[in-house]
C-alpha positions in Angstrom: -10.3 -29.0 -23.2 -11.8 -26.5 -20.7 -9.8 -28.1 -17.8 -6.6 -27.9 -19.8 -7.1 -24.2 -20.5 -7.9 -23.6 -16.9 -4.8 -25.4 -15.7 -2.6 -23.5 -18.2 -4.1 -20.2 -17.1 -3.6 -21.1 -13.4 0.0 -22.2 -14.0 0.7 -19.0 -16.0 -0.7 -16.8 -13.2 1.3 -18.7 -10.6 4.5 -18.5 -12.7 3.8 -14.8 -13.2 3.3 -14.2 -9.5 6.5 -16.1 -8.7 8.5 -14.1 -11.2 7.0 -10.8 -9.9 7.8 -11.7 -6.3 11.3 -12.7 -7.1 12.0 -9.5 -9.1 10.4 -7.4 -6.4 12.5 -9.0 -3.7 15.8 -8.5 -5.7 14.8 -4.8 -6.3 13.9 -4.3 -2.7 17.2 -5.6 -1.5 19.1 -3.4 -4.0 17.3 -0.2 -3.0 18.5 2.0 -0.2 16.1 2.6 2.7 13.1 4.8 1.8 13.6 8.5 2.5 10.8 9.7 4.8 12.1 13.3 5.2 9.4 14.8 2.9 6.7 13.4 5.1 8.4 14.4 8.3 9.1 18.0 7.0 5.8 19.6 8.0 5.3 23.3 8.3 6.1 25.0 11.6 3.0 26.5 13.2 2.1 29.0 15.9 -0.8 28.2 18.2 -2.7 30.1 20.9 -2.9 28.7 24.4 -6.3 27.2 23.6 -4.8 25.3 20.6 -6.2 27.7 17.9 -3.9 27.9 14.9 -2.5 31.4 14.6 0.0 31.1 11.8 1.5 28.5 9.4 5.1 28.9 8.0 6.6 27.2 4.9 8.3 23.9 5.4 12.0 23.5 4.7 11.1 22.6 1.1 8.9 25.6 0.6 5.5 23.9 1.0 2.5 24.5 3.3 2.3 20.9 4.6 0.5 20.1 7.9 0.4 16.8 9.6 -3.0 15.2 8.8 -4.5 12.0 10.2 -7.4 9.8 9.3 -9.1 10.9 12.6 -8.7 14.6 11.8 -10.7 14.4 8.5 -14.4 14.2 7.8 -15.3 10.5 7.3 -17.2 11.5 4.1 -14.0 12.9 2.6 -12.2 9.6 3.3 -15.1 7.6 1.8 -15.1 9.8 -1.3 -11.3 9.7 -1.6 -11.1 5.9 -1.5 -14.1 5.5 -3.9 -12.3 7.8 -6.4 -8.6 6.9 -5.9 -8.4 3.4 -4.6 -11.5 1.4 -3.7 -9.5 -1.7 -2.8 -7.1 0.2 -0.5 -7.9 -1.8 2.6 -7.6 -5.1 0.8 -4.5 -4.9 -1.5 -0.9 -5.4 -0.5 0.2 -2.0 -1.8 -0.3 -2.9 -5.5 -3.6 -3.7 -7.2 -2.7 -6.2 -10.0 -6.1 -5.9 -11.7 -5.8 -2.1 -11.9 -2.2 -2.4 -13.2 -3.2 -4.9 -15.9 -6.2 -2.7 -16.9 -4.0 0.4 -17.2 -1.2 -1.5 -19.0 -3.7 -3.0 -21.5 -5.3 0.4 -22.2 -1.8 1.9 -22.7 -0.8 -0.8 -25.1 -4.1 -0.6 -27.0 -4.2 3.2 -27.4 -0.5 4.0 -27.3 -1.1 6.5 -24.5 -2.0 6.5 -20.8 -5.8 6.3 -20.5 -6.1 5.6 -16.8 -3.7 5.0 -14.0 -3.2 1.8 -12.0 -1.5 3.4 -9.0 -2.8 2.7 -5.6 -2.8 5.2 -2.8 0.3 3.4 -1.4 2.0 3.7 -4.8 1.2 7.4 -4.8 2.7 7.8 -1.3 5.9 6.1 -2.6 6.0 8.6 -5.5 5.3 11.6 -3.2 8.1 10.5 -0.8 10.6 10.0 -3.7 9.5 12.0 -6.7 11.0 10.8 -10.0 10.2 11.2 -13.7 7.5 8.9 -14.9 9.2 6.0 -16.7 8.6 2.3 -16.7 11.7 1.7 -14.6 10.6 4.3 -12.0 7.1 2.7 -12.0 8.7 -0.5 -11.0 10.6 1.2 -8.2 7.3 2.8 -7.1 5.7 -0.7 -7.0 8.5 -2.1 -4.9 8.5 0.9 -2.6 4.7 0.5 -2.1 5.2 -3.1 -1.1 7.9 -2.0 1.4 5.6 0.7 2.8 2.8 -1.9 3.3 5.3 -4.2 5.2 6.5 -1.5 7.5 3.4 0.7 8.1 -0.3 0.1 8.8 -3.0 1.1 6.3 -4.0 4.0 8.6 -0.3 5.2 8.7 -0.1 5.1 4.9 -3.3 6.9 4.6 -2.0 9.5 7.1 1.0 10.0 4.8 -1.2 10.5 1.8 -3.5 12.9 3.6 -0.4 14.9 4.7 1.5 15.1 1.4 -1.2 15.0 -1.4 -0.7 18.0 -3.7 -3.6 20.4 -3.4 -2.6 23.2 -5.8 0.6 25.4 -5.9 2.6 24.8 -2.8 -0.3 23.6 -0.7 0.2 19.9 0.3 -2.2 17.8 2.4 -5.8 17.9 3.2 -5.5 20.0 6.3 -3.4 22.7 4.7 -5.9 22.9 1.8 -8.9 23.0 4.0 -7.5 25.8 6.1 -6.4 27.8 3.1 -9.5 27.4 1.0 -12.3 27.4 3.6 -10.6 28.5 6.8 -11.6 25.4 8.7 -10.3 22.1 9.9 -10.9 19.1 7.5 -13.2 17.4 10.0 -15.6 20.3 9.6 -16.0 20.2 5.8 -19.5 20.4 4.3 -20.5 17.8 1.7 -20.0 20.3 -1.2 -16.5 21.1 0.1 -15.7 17.3 0.4 -16.8 16.9 -3.2 -14.6 19.7 -4.4 
C-alpha cells in the first residue's frame, strides 16, 4: 500500500510539473518582451573629478534610483537580505514551488494572505512591470521570473533587485537609501544599519 501511495504521489507531482511547464511556456510565448526601462532609468548624478558623488537628480519617472551591484554592497547586507527574503535564491529557477505551495495553503486556510511566496526574481519581475495584485498577474509574474532566470545570471538579477527595491517614498535601491539615510555608500554600512 505504501508503494502505491508513493507511486501515485510521484505521478501526481510529475503530472503537475508537466502541466505547469506547458502553461508557463504558452504564457511566455504569448507575452511581449519584458520592459527593462525602469531598471535602466537610473538617476543622473554629478561627480567630482575624484569620483565623489556631488548631487543626485530624479530619474525620468521621479525616483531617486542609483545603479547598485552586488559588489558595491556590504556582504552582511546581502546575507541578511537573502536570509529574510529568499534563502533559496541561488538554488531555485526563479520560482520556489515549496514557498508558493505554503503561501497558497495558508491563503486557502485563512482566507487572507498570511505570508508571501515570491522569490527575489519574482519581485524583480513585479518591480519591472508593476500590476495590481491578482491571481492572473501573479501567474504573469511567475512566467516573467522564469524568463529573467533564463536570460540573466543570478548576480544580474540581484543587481536589478538592489537597484529597484522600494526604500521609502521615492527612494529606490540600496545605494540611494544608504546615501540618503546615512550619507555613505552601502559597502560601508554598520551592522545596525544593515539590520535596519
